[in-house]
N, C-alpha and C positions, 0 to 999 in steps of 0.2 A: 531603585527597583531594577532587577535583572530581566533581560528579554528572554522569551521562550526560544529554545532551539530545537524542540521536538514536538510534533503533533501526531498522535495516533488515535484512530477512531474505529470502532466496531460499526459496520455498516451493512445495509441490505440493498445492494444495487443490482438491478436486472440487466440482462444483456442489452436491452435497448438504451439504457442510460450509462453503461459502463465506459464507453469511449470518451464521452463528454466529461464524466466525473474524473476519470483517470487523467485527462488532459488538464483539468483544473488542479488536481493534486500535484501534478508535475510543475505547473506554473507557480503554485504556492511555494513549493520546495525551492524553486529557482529564485523567484522574486523576493522571498523572505529569508533566503539563505538558511534553510532549516531542513531537518529530516521530517518527512511526512510518510505515514503508513496507514493503510487500511486493512482491516480484517473483515473480509466479506464472506457471507454464507456461500457454500458451494453445493447446497442441496435445496430443494423446494422447502419452503417453510411458510406456514400461515396462508397458503394459497398463492404465494409469490414464487416465481421461478428465478432464483438468484444466479448471478453470473460467475461466482467464484472469483478467481484471479486476485487474491489478496496480494498486496505489494508494498514495497518501500521505494521512495524517491529521495534523492538528495539534491543539492543545488546543481549537481552535474548531470542529473537525469535518473532514469530507472536503475535501481540497484538489484532488485529481485522481484519476480512475480510468479506465483503458482499458476497452474492452468485451471481450466473451468471446473474440473472434478477432483483435483489433487487434494488429498488430505495431507496437509503439510504444516510445519511450523516454519515461519519465515522470520529470520533474525537480521538485524542490522547492528553493526559494531563500528565504533569510531576508532580508527587506527591513525594516530598522529593527527593530521589535519583533514583527513578524508574518511568517508563512510564506505563500508563494504557490506554487501548483502549475501545471504546464503539461505538455501531452502533445504529443509530436512523433512523427508517423507515420513509420515507417521504410519 
């Protein structure tokens, strides 16, 4: 059985929980040597005020993160033995 090398999740994280959750995602990427990404709402939804800041982390740290209100596509690409991240404004 092969190991997983990527984890990407659609999430709804508020401003009060973002820093703690982002730190956990960074730890998972580092400790499990994998790419971790979150796609977070950047607008209020269902009565919740979401933090935005969709992001990718690799085992070396943060690759790319949108800001709180940025409508963007965030991509991660593996080049050789390392990951690179890029943000595309929509």
